[in-house]
C-alpha positions as a Markdown table, in Angstrom:
| # | Residue | x | y | z |
|---|---|---|---|---|
| 1 | Met | 4.6 | -11.3 | -39.5 |
| 2 | Ala | 7.8 | -9.3 | -39.4 |
| 3 | Glu | 8.2 | -6.2 | -37.3 |
| 4 | Tyr | 8.2 | -4.1 | -40.5 |
| 5 | Leu | 5.7 | -5.0 | -43.2 |
| 6 | Thr | 5.8 | -4.6 | -47.0 |
| 7 | Thr | 3.0 | -3.0 | -49.0 |
| 8 | Lys | 1.8 | -6.5 | -49.9 |
| 9 | Glu | 1.8 | -7.6 | -46.3 |
| 10 | Val | -0.1 | -4.5 | -45.2 |
| 11 | Ala | -2.7 | -5.1 | -47.9 |
| 12 | Ala | -3.1 | -8.7 | -46.7 |
| 13 | Leu | -3.4 | -7.5 | -43.0 |
| 14 | Leu | -6.0 | -4.9 | -43.9 |
| 15 | Arg | -7.7 | -7.1 | -46.5 |
| 16 | Ile | -7.5 | -4.4 | -49.1 |
| 17 | Lys | -5.8 | -4.1 | -52.5 |
| 18 | Glu | -2.2 | -2.9 | -52.7 |
| 19 | Arg | -3.5 | 0.1 | -54.7 |
| 20 | Lys | -5.5 | 1.2 | -51.7 |
| 21 | Val | -2.4 | 1.0 | -49.5 |
| 22 | Tyr | -0.5 | 3.3 | -51.9 |
| 23 | Glu | -3.5 | 5.8 | -51.8 |
| 24 | Leu | -3.3 | 5.8 | -48.0 |
| 25 | Val | 0.4 | 6.5 | -48.2 |
| 26 | Ala | -0.1 | 9.3 | -50.7 |
| 27 | Asp | -2.7 | 10.9 | -48.3 |
| 28 | Asn | -0.2 | 10.4 | -45.4 |
| 29 | Ala | -3.0 | 8.5 | -43.7 |
| 30 | Ile | -1.2 | 5.4 | -42.6 |
| 31 | Pro | 2.1 | 5.1 | -40.6 |
| 32 | His | 5.0 | 4.4 | -43.0 |
| 33 | Ser | 8.7 | 4.9 | -43.7 |
| 34 | Arg | 10.9 | 5.2 | -46.7 |
| 35 | Val | 14.2 | 5.1 | -44.8 |
| 36 | Thr | 15.4 | 2.1 | -46.7 |
| 37 | Gly | 14.4 | 3.5 | -50.1 |
| 38 | Lys | 11.2 | 1.4 | -50.2 |
| 39 | Leu | 8.0 | 1.6 | -48.4 |
| 40 | Leu | 7.9 | -0.1 | -45.0 |
| 41 | Phe | 5.2 | -0.1 | -42.4 |
| 42 | Pro | 5.9 | -0.7 | -38.6 |
| 43 | Arg | 3.5 | -3.4 | -37.8 |
| 44 | Asp | 2.7 | -2.2 | -34.2 |
| 45 | Met | 1.9 | 1.3 | -35.5 |
| 46 | Val | -0.3 | 0.0 | -38.3 |
| 47 | Glu | -2.2 | -2.1 | -35.8 |
| 48 | Ala | -2.5 | 0.9 | -33.5 |
| 49 | Trp | -3.8 | 2.9 | -36.4 |
| 50 | Val | -6.4 | 0.3 | -37.2 |
| 51 | Arg | -7.6 | 0.3 | -33.5 |
| 52 | Arg | -7.8 | 4.0 | -33.4 |
| 53 | His | -10.1 | 4.2 | -36.4 |
| 54 | Val | -12.3 | 1.3 | -35.2 |
| 55 | Glu | -12.6 | 2.7 | -31.7 |
| 56 | Phe | -13.1 | 6.4 | -32.3 |
| 57 | Arg | -15.1 | 6.5 | -35.5 |
| 58 | Glu | -18.1 | 8.8 | -34.9 |
| 59 | Gly | -20.9 | 7.1 | -33.0 |
| 60 | Thr | -18.8 | 4.1 | -31.9 |
| 61 | Glu | -16.6 | 5.6 | -29.1 |
| 62 | Gly | -19.1 | 4.9 | -26.4 |
| 63 | Leu | -19.0 | 1.2 | -27.2 |
| 64 | Val | -15.3 | 0.9 | -26.3 |
| 65 | Glu | -14.8 | -0.1 | -22.7 |
| 66 | Arg | -11.2 | -0.1 | -21.5 |
| 67 | Pro | -10.4 | -1.6 | -18.1 |
| 68 | Met | -10.1 | 1.0 | -15.3 |
| 69 | Val | -6.3 | 0.3 | -14.9 |
| 70 | Val | -3.3 | 2.6 | -14.6 |
| 71 | Ala | -0.3 | 0.8 | -16.2 |
| 72 | Gly | 3.2 | 1.9 | -16.8 |
| 73 | Ser | 5.9 | 2.9 | -14.4 |
| 74 | His | 5.4 | 2.7 | -10.6 |
| 75 | Asp | 5.4 | 5.9 | -8.7 |
| 76 | Pro | 5.1 | 5.8 | -4.9 |
| 77 | Leu | 3.1 | 9.1 | -4.7 |
| 78 | Leu | 0.7 | 8.0 | -7.5 |
| 79 | Asp | 0.3 | 4.6 | -6.0 |
| 80 | Trp | -0.7 | 6.1 | -2.6 |
| 81 | Ala | -3.0 | 8.7 | -4.2 |
| 82 | Leu | -4.9 | 6.1 | -6.2 |
| 83 | Arg | -5.8 | 4.3 | -3.0 |
| 84 | Glu | -6.4 | 7.3 | -0.8 |
| 85 | Ser | -8.6 | 9.1 | -3.4 |
| 86 | Gly | -11.0 | 6.2 | -3.7 |
| 87 | Ser | -10.7 | 6.5 | -7.4 |
| 88 | Gly | -11.5 | 2.8 | -8.0 |
| 89 | Leu | -8.6 | 2.6 | -10.4 |
| 90 | Ala | -6.5 | -0.6 | -10.4 |
| 91 | Thr | -2.8 | -0.8 | -11.2 |
| 92 | Phe | -0.5 | -2.8 | -13.4 |
| 93 | Phe | 2.9 | -1.3 | -13.0 |
| 94 | Asp | 5.5 | -3.0 | -15.3 |
| 95 | Gly | 7.6 | -0.2 | -16.8 |
| 96 | Ser | 7.0 | 2.9 | -18.9 |
| 97 | Leu | 7.3 | 1.3 | -22.3 |
| 98 | Ser | 5.3 | -1.7 | -21.3 |
| 99 | Gly | 2.5 | 0.6 | -20.0 |
| 100 | Leu | 2.6 | 2.6 | -23.3 |
| 101 | Lys | 2.1 | -0.6 | -25.2 |
| 102 | Arg | -0.8 | -1.7 | -22.9 |
| 103 | Leu | -2.4 | 1.8 | -23.4 |
| 104 | Ala | -2.1 | 1.5 | -27.2 |
| 105 | Glu | -3.7 | -2.0 | -27.1 |
| 106 | Gly | -6.7 | -0.8 | -25.0 |
| 107 | Gly | -5.6 | -2.6 | -21.9 |
| 108 | Ala | -5.5 | 0.5 | -19.7 |
| 109 | Val | -7.0 | 4.0 | -19.4 |
| 110 | Ala | -3.7 | 5.6 | -18.3 |
| 111 | Ala | 0.0 | 4.8 | -18.2 |
| 112 | Gly | 2.7 | 6.4 | -16.0 |
| 113 | Met | 5.9 | 7.3 | -17.9 |
| 114 | His | 9.3 | 8.8 | -17.3 |
| 115 | Val | 11.3 | 8.0 | -20.5 |
| 116 | Tyr | 14.1 | 10.5 | -21.1 |
| 117 | Glu | 14.5 | 11.7 | -24.7 |
| 118 | Pro | 18.1 | 13.2 | -24.9 |
| 119 | Gln | 17.8 | 14.7 | -28.3 |
| 120 | Ala | 15.0 | 16.9 | -27.3 |
| 121 | Glu | 16.0 | 17.1 | -23.6 |
| 122 | Asp | 12.4 | 16.1 | -23.0 |
| 123 | Trp | 10.3 | 13.3 | -21.5 |
| 124 | Asn | 7.8 | 10.9 | -23.0 |
| 125 | Arg | 6.4 | 13.0 | -25.9 |
| 126 | Ala | 8.4 | 11.6 | -28.7 |
| 127 | His | 7.5 | 8.0 | -27.6 |
| 128 | Ile | 3.8 | 8.9 | -27.6 |
| 129 | Arg | 4.1 | 10.4 | -31.1 |
| 130 | Glu | 6.0 | 7.4 | -32.4 |
| 131 | Arg | 4.2 | 4.5 | -30.8 |
| 132 | Ile | 0.6 | 5.7 | -30.7 |
| 133 | Pro | 0.4 | 8.4 | -33.4 |
| 134 | Ala | -2.8 | 10.2 | -34.3 |
| 135 | Met | -4.6 | 8.9 | -31.2 |
| 136 | Pro | -6.6 | 11.0 | -28.7 |
| 137 | Val | -4.2 | 10.8 | -25.8 |
| 138 | Ile | -3.3 | 13.4 | -23.3 |
| 139 | Leu | 0.1 | 13.5 | -21.6 |
| 140 | Met | -0.2 | 15.2 | -18.3 |
| 141 | Glu | 2.6 | 16.0 | -15.8 |
| 142 | Trp | 2.2 | 14.3 | -12.5 |
| 143 | Ala | 5.5 | 15.4 | -10.8 |
| 144 | Thr | 9.2 | 15.9 | -11.2 |
| 145 | Arg | 11.3 | 13.5 | -9.1 |
| 146 | Thr | 14.9 | 13.0 | -8.1 |
| 147 | Gln | 16.5 | 10.0 | -9.6 |
| 148 | Gly | 19.9 | 8.7 | -8.4 |
| 149 | Leu | 21.9 | 5.8 | -7.1 |
| 150 | Val | 20.5 | 3.8 | -4.2 |
| 151 | Leu | 23.5 | 2.7 | -2.1 |
| 152 | Ala | 24.3 | 0.9 | 1.1 |
| 153 | Pro | 23.7 | 3.0 | 4.3 |
| 154 | Gly | 26.5 | 5.4 | 4.8 |
| 155 | Asn | 27.9 | 4.8 | 1.3 |
| 156 | Pro | 30.8 | 2.6 | 2.5 |
| 157 | Gln | 32.2 | 2.3 | -1.0 |
| 158 | Asn | 32.4 | 6.1 | -1.5 |
| 159 | Ile | 30.5 | 6.1 | -4.8 |
| 160 | Ala | 30.4 | 9.8 | -5.7 |
| 161 | Ser | 29.4 | 9.7 | -9.4 |
| 162 | Ile | 28.1 | 7.4 | -12.1 |
| 163 | Ser | 31.7 | 6.8 | -13.2 |
| 164 | Asp | 32.4 | 5.2 | -9.8 |
| 165 | Leu | 30.2 | 2.2 | -10.8 |
| 166 | Ala | 33.2 | 0.8 | -12.8 |
| 167 | Gly | 34.0 | -2.5 | -11.2 |
| 168 | Arg | 30.8 | -2.5 | -9.1 |
| 169 | Ser | 27.7 | -4.7 | -9.3 |
| 170 | Val | 24.6 | -2.8 | -10.3 |
| 171 | Ile | 21.0 | -4.1 | -10.2 |
| 172 | Pro | 19.3 | -2.8 | -13.4 |
| 173 | Arg | 15.6 | -2.5 | -14.2 |
| 174 | Gln | 14.0 | -4.4 | -17.1 |
| 175 | Gln | 14.4 | -3.0 | -20.6 |
| 176 | Glu | 10.8 | -1.6 | -20.6 |
| 177 | Ala | 11.5 | 0.6 | -17.6 |
| 178 | Gly | 12.2 | 4.4 | -17.8 |
| 179 | Ser | 14.9 | 3.9 | -15.2 |
| 180 | Arg | 16.8 | 1.5 | -17.5 |
| 181 | Val | 16.7 | 4.0 | -20.3 |
| 182 | Leu | 18.0 | 6.7 | -18.0 |
| 183 | Leu | 20.8 | 4.5 | -16.5 |
| 184 | Glu | 22.1 | 3.7 | -20.0 |
| 185 | Tyr | 22.0 | 7.3 | -20.9 |
| 186 | Leu | 23.9 | 8.4 | -17.8 |
| 187 | Met | 26.5 | 5.7 | -18.3 |
| 188 | Lys | 27.1 | 6.7 | -21.9 |
| 189 | Arg | 27.3 | 10.4 | -21.0 |
| 190 | Ala | 29.9 | 9.6 | -18.4 |
| 191 | Gly | 31.9 | 7.5 | -20.9 |
| 192 | Leu | 31.3 | 4.4 | -18.8 |
| 193 | Asp | 31.6 | 1.2 | -20.8 |
| 194 | Gly | 28.8 | -1.2 | -19.9 |
| 195 | Ala | 31.4 | -4.0 | -19.9 |
| 196 | Ala | 33.1 | -2.3 | -16.9 |
| 197 | Val | 30.0 | -2.8 | -14.8 |
| 198 | Thr | 28.6 | -6.1 | -13.5 |
| 199 | Met | 24.9 | -5.9 | -14.4 |
| 200 | Leu | 23.1 | -8.4 | -12.3 |
| 201 | Asp | 20.5 | -10.8 | -13.8 |
| 202 | Pro | 17.6 | -11.1 | -13.6 |
| 203 | Pro | 16.8 | -7.3 | -13.6 |
| 204 | Ala | 14.6 | -5.8 | -10.9 |
| 205 | Arg | 10.9 | -5.5 | -11.8 |
| 206 | Ser | 10.3 | -2.5 | -9.5 |
| 207 | Glu | 12.2 | 0.2 | -7.7 |
| 208 | Ala | 11.4 | -1.6 | -4.4 |
| 209 | Asp | 13.3 | -4.6 | -5.8 |
| 210 | Val | 16.2 | -2.3 | -6.6 |
| 211 | Ala | 16.3 | -1.2 | -2.9 |
| 212 | Leu | 16.0 | -4.7 | -1.6 |
| 213 | Ala | 18.9 | -5.9 | -3.8 |
| 214 | Val | 21.1 | -3.2 | -2.3 |
| 215 | Ala | 19.8 | -3.7 | 1.2 |
| 216 | Asp | 20.6 | -7.4 | 1.0 |
| 217 | Gly | 24.1 | -6.8 | -0.3 |
| 218 | Lys | 23.4 | -8.4 | -3.6 |
| 219 | Ala | 24.2 | -5.2 | -5.5 |
| 220 | Asp | 26.4 | -2.2 | -4.8 |
| 221 | Ala | 24.0 | 0.2 | -6.4 |
| 222 | Gly | 20.9 | 0.6 | -8.5 |
| 223 | Leu | 19.0 | 3.6 | -10.0 |
| 224 | Ala | 15.8 | 4.6 | -8.4 |
| 225 | Val | 13.9 | 7.6 | -7.1 |
| 226 | Glu | 14.9 | 9.3 | -3.8 |
| 227 | Thr | 11.8 | 8.3 | -1.9 |
| 228 | Val | 12.6 | 4.5 | -2.3 |
| 229 | Ala | 16.0 | 5.0 | -0.7 |
| 230 | Arg | 14.3 | 6.9 | 2.1 |
| 231 | Gln | 11.7 | 4.2 | 2.7 |
| 232 | Tyr | 14.4 | 1.5 | 3.0 |
| 233 | Arg | 16.8 | 3.7 | 5.0 |
| 234 | Leu | 19.5 | 3.4 | 2.3 |
| 235 | Gly | 22.1 | 5.8 | 1.0 |
| 236 | Phe | 21.3 | 7.9 | -2.0 |
| 237 | Leu | 23.3 | 9.9 | -4.5 |
| 238 | Pro | 21.1 | 12.3 | -6.5 |
| 239 | Leu | 21.9 | 12.4 | -10.3 |
| 240 | Phe | 19.0 | 13.7 | -12.3 |
| 241 | Arg | 15.7 | 15.5 | -12.1 |
| 242 | Glu | 13.1 | 13.7 | -14.2 |
| 243 | Arg | 9.5 | 14.3 | -15.2 |
| 244 | Tyr | 6.9 | 11.7 | -14.5 |
| 245 | Asp | 3.8 | 12.0 | -16.7 |
| 246 | Leu | 0.5 | 10.3 | -17.1 |
| 247 | Ala | -0.6 | 9.3 | -20.6 |
| 248 | Val | -4.4 | 9.2 | -20.6 |
| 249 | Trp | -7.1 | 8.4 | -23.2 |
| 250 | Arg | -8.8 | 11.8 | -23.6 |
| 251 | Arg | -12.3 | 10.4 | -23.1 |
| 252 | Asp | -11.3 | 8.6 | -19.9 |
| 253 | Phe | -9.5 | 11.7 | -18.6 |
| 254 | Phe | -12.9 | 13.3 | -18.0 |
| 255 | Glu | -14.5 | 10.3 | -16.5 |
| 256 | Pro | -15.1 | 10.1 | -12.7 |
| 257 | Pro | -12.2 | 7.8 | -11.7 |
| 258 | Leu | -9.5 | 10.0 | -13.1 |
| 259 | Gln | -11.2 | 13.2 | -12.1 |
| 260 | Lys | -11.5 | 11.9 | -8.6 |
| 261 | Leu | -7.8 | 11.2 | -8.5 |
| 262 | Leu | -6.9 | 14.6 | -9.9 |
| 263 | Ser | -9.2 | 16.4 | -7.4 |
| 264 | Phe | -7.5 | 14.6 | -4.6 |
| 265 | Ala | -4.1 | 15.6 | -6.0 |
| 266 | Arg | -5.0 | 19.2 | -5.3 |
| 267 | Thr | -5.6 | 18.7 | -1.6 |
| 268 | Pro | -3.3 | 19.7 | 1.3 |
| 269 | Ala | -3.1 | 16.0 | 2.3 |
| 270 | Phe | -1.6 | 15.2 | -1.1 |
| 271 | Ala | 1.0 | 18.0 | -0.9 |
| 272 | Ala | 1.9 | 16.9 | 2.6 |
| 273 | Arg | 2.5 | 13.3 | 1.4 |
| 274 | Ala | 4.7 | 14.5 | -1.5 |
| 275 | Glu | 6.8 | 16.4 | 1.0 |
| 276 | Glu | 7.0 | 13.5 | 3.4 |
| 277 | Leu | 8.1 | 11.0 | 0.7 |
| 278 | Gly | 10.9 | 13.4 | -0.5 |
| 279 | Gly | 12.4 | 14.2 | -3.9 |
| 280 | Tyr | 9.1 | 15.4 | -5.4 |
| 281 | Asp | 8.1 | 18.7 | -6.9 |
| 282 | Ile | 4.4 | 18.9 | -7.7 |
| 283 | Thr | 4.1 | 22.5 | -8.8 |
| 284 | Gly | 3.6 | 21.4 | -12.4 |
| 285 | Leu | 1.0 | 18.8 | -11.7 |
| 286 | Gly | -1.8 | 18.9 | -14.2 |
| 287 | Ala | 0.2 | 20.7 | -17.0 |
| 288 | Val | -0.7 | 19.2 | -20.4 |
| 289 | Arg | 2.6 | 18.3 | -22.2 |
| 290 | Tyr | 0.9 | 16.7 | -25.2 |
| 291 | Asn | -2.6 | 16.6 | -26.6 |
| 292 | Gly | -3.2 | 14.2 | -29.4 |
| 293 | Pro | -5.5 | 14.9 | -32.3 |
């Protein structure tokens, strides 16, 4: 099927009559758009809508068992806390948007996200509303972090701003990564044409891979969090303060694994680790930034 479905295609997908589809639209009960002058239905949102009504209908929620996995964007402090807390949660870090998709499909109980939303000067919330609408998901702040350019030790090329990337080689992240979204925004804001920068291929799948590419001399720079530059003893140019959140299924938020993680995140040992890693501010940890219906 296409990415956007017609009324007839939605009816076939849901195995209902077209008339019923129009009734759902009239009640504003199904995700749809009229931007082209006719009804269109984003396929992924319709499928997510179906999953939501299957999984959370009264009396059936307890039958749904999502794997105890935290997906999304990698965060060094979160990764450490998941192990040290004894939460029992596994990880599958492959980028913010990939994690949100995995969360919507029931493949994880939580997803780490740091997707900048320039129009609202906010993080993550619009993506939650757009990609998993009307679902019982909580968006909780984990930390704010310093994002910037990872550079060779001592910054021998004297890179002092994002504009100085012109004529340089940059190791980007994959398209699903929040760091890729932020890099493209910063370049656009600086008026830096993407053609002026040599974007290496393949992209880095993690921030550690960004640091390794710079350390090995394969790239002049890459965007990552401050703590990664510290860990690899590389240069670092701070550019942006970002908010890293955890999107969590509401039911699973109150289950022992996530509660064990959050309890540990309130300990002195956790605060000391955040200070040691560098670039973190955990004063807002636990603040709910979005609470789905």
